[in-house]
C-alpha positions in Angstrom: 91.1 84.8 86.7 94.3 83.4 88.2 96.9 86.1 88.2 99.4 83.9 86.4 97.0 83.5 83.5 96.8 87.3 83.0 97.5 88.7 79.6 100.3 91.3 79.5 97.7 94.1 79.5 95.5 92.6 82.1 98.3 92.0 84.5 99.0 95.8 84.6 95.4 97.0 84.4 94.3 95.1 87.4 96.4 97.2 89.8 96.8 100.4 87.8 93.2 101.2 87.0 94.4 104.5 85.7 97.5 106.3 86.9 95.7 109.5 87.4 97.3 112.8 88.3 98.5 114.1 91.7 96.0 117.0 91.7 93.1 114.5 91.6 93.9 113.1 95.0 91.1 113.0 97.5 91.0 115.8 100.0 91.9 115.1 103.6 90.3 111.7 103.8 91.5 108.9 106.0 92.1 105.8 103.9 89.9 102.9 105.0 91.2 99.3 105.4 89.5 97.0 103.0 88.9 99.8 100.6 92.0 101.8 99.8 94.3 99.2 101.3 94.4 95.9 103.0 96.2 94.5 106.0 98.0 91.2 105.5 96.8 88.2 107.4 100.4 87.4 108.2 103.3 89.9 108.5 106.0 89.6 105.9 109.7 89.9 107.0 111.3 93.1 105.8 114.9 93.7 104.7 115.0 97.3 106.0 117.2 97.9 109.1 115.5 98.2 112.5 113.8 101.6 112.9 113.2 101.9 109.1 109.9 101.6 107.3 110.2 99.5 104.2 108.1 100.3 101.1 108.1 97.8 98.3 107.1 98.6 94.7 106.1 95.5 92.8 106.6 96.1 89.1 107.2 94.4 85.7 109.4 96.1 83.1 107.0 95.3 80.3 104.0 96.8 82.0 103.1 100.1 80.4 101.5 101.3 83.7 104.7 100.6 85.6 106.6 102.6 83.0 104.2 105.5 83.4 104.4 105.3 87.2 108.2 105.2 87.4 108.7 109.0 87.1 106.0 109.5 89.8 107.6 107.0 92.1 111.0 108.4 91.6 109.8 111.9 92.4 108.1 110.6 95.5 111.1 108.6 96.6 113.3 111.7 96.5 111.2 113.3 99.2 111.1 110.4 101.6 112.3 110.9 105.2 115.4 109.1 106.3 113.5 106.4 108.2 111.8 105.2 105.0 113.4 102.7 102.6 112.1 102.1 99.0 112.7 98.7 97.6 111.8 97.6 94.1 110.7 94.0 93.5 110.2 92.6 90.0 107.2 90.2 89.8 106.7 87.0 87.8 103.0 86.1 87.3 104.2 83.6 84.7 107.4 81.8 83.9 108.0 84.1 80.9 108.3 87.0 83.3 111.4 85.5 85.0 114.0 86.7 82.4 113.2 90.3 83.3 113.4 89.5 87.0 116.9 88.2 86.3 117.7 91.3 84.3 116.8 93.5 87.3 118.9 91.5 89.8 121.8 91.3 87.4 121.9 95.0 87.1 121.7 95.2 90.9 124.6 92.8 91.3 126.7 94.7 88.8 126.1 98.0 90.6 124.3 99.4 87.4 120.7 99.5 88.6 120.6 103.3 89.4 122.2 104.0 86.0 120.2 101.6 83.8 116.8 100.9 85.5 115.0 103.7 83.7 116.8 102.8 80.5 115.2 99.3 80.5 111.8 100.9 80.6 112.8 103.2 77.7 114.1 100.4 75.6 110.9 98.5 76.0 108.3 101.2 75.8 109.9 103.9 73.7 112.5 102.1 71.5 110.3 99.0 71.3 113.3 96.8 71.7 112.4 93.2 72.7 113.8 92.3 76.1 111.7 89.2 77.1 114.3 86.5 76.5 117.8 86.0 77.5 119.4 86.6 74.1 117.4 89.8 73.8 118.5 90.9 77.2 122.1 90.2 76.5 121.9 92.2 73.3 120.4 95.1 75.3 123.1 94.8 78.0 125.9 94.9 75.4 124.3 97.9 73.6 124.4 99.7 76.9 128.1 99.2 77.5 128.0 96.1 79.7 130.4 93.2 79.2 128.2 90.6 77.6 130.1 87.5 79.0 130.2 89.0 82.6 126.5 90.0 82.4 125.5 86.5 81.2 127.6 84.8 84.0 125.8 86.8 86.7 122.4 86.5 84.9 122.6 82.8 85.1 124.2 82.6 88.6 122.7 80.9 91.6 122.6 84.2 93.5 120.4 85.9 90.8 118.2 82.7 90.5 117.7 82.8 94.3 116.7 86.5 94.3 114.2 85.9 91.5 112.7 83.0 93.4 112.4 85.1 96.6 110.8 87.9 94.6 108.1 85.6 93.5 107.6 84.3 97.0 107.3 87.9 98.2 104.7 88.8 95.7 102.7 85.7 96.8 103.1 86.8 100.4 101.6 90.2 99.6 99.0 88.6 97.3 99.8 90.9 94.5 97.2 90.8 91.8 98.6 93.3 89.3 101.3 95.9 88.9 102.3 98.5 89.9 101.5 97.8 93.5 102.9 98.8 96.9 103.7 96.9 100.1 104.2 98.8 103.3 106.2 97.7 106.4 105.5 94.0 105.7 101.9 94.7 106.9 99.8 96.4 104.3 99.2 96.4 100.5 97.7 98.9 98.1 97.5 99.4 94.4 95.8 101.6 91.8 92.6 99.6 91.8 92.1 99.9 95.6 93.2 103.5 96.0 91.6 104.7 92.7 94.9 105.5 90.9 98.6 105.3 91.7 99.1 108.9 92.9 96.3 108.1 95.5 98.1 104.8 96.3 101.2 106.9 97.2 99.0 109.0 99.5 97.7 105.8 101.1 101.3 104.7 101.4 102.2 107.9 103.2 99.4 107.3 105.6 100.5 103.7 106.3 104.1 104.9 106.8 102.8 107.1 109.6 100.8 104.2 111.0 103.9 102.0 111.0 105.9 104.6 113.0 103.2 104.5 115.7 103.8 100.8 116.3 107.5 100.8 116.6 
């Protein structure tokens, strides 16, 4: 099935395949290319500074598996060495995903991403507040103390539109089939389906970070 034809559930399940638990991770096994991860045919440019290893999390706010993975990713990110940079990229398998891409980049532009990123997940998955359309997103922003007019101005700006378009181009470059998923150093891709679950995908990511260091 074409990834842009996925239902909301399928789009998440393809890559999540069960989030699993950290203690279920395989024991001292070297990940194998083509099984636990894949190497990209063409390297993808990274935004991280020279000497840094960039890790991208591809996600969708409405994905329940991304919501469940978020605390695990946050805990993992707090332990990253200084030469590793985590970058979140909202995907759009269909046009109706774009409003939430814009939401992410609007929060980023307003300097509110760290404060409100987790609250978007909470609004959708705990409070069951609709946030799929612009008017719903504006209502959420105002409810969370943001100036509605300023938010809407940035939300519809050329800059945010450009970032959303580039995010979609990036997901195509990594051939993302579902979320959550991880891209490493512009060279490799893994997700819950390939690794077995997302905690294992983080272990694969750790391995690939080490591989990226070897080729500096």
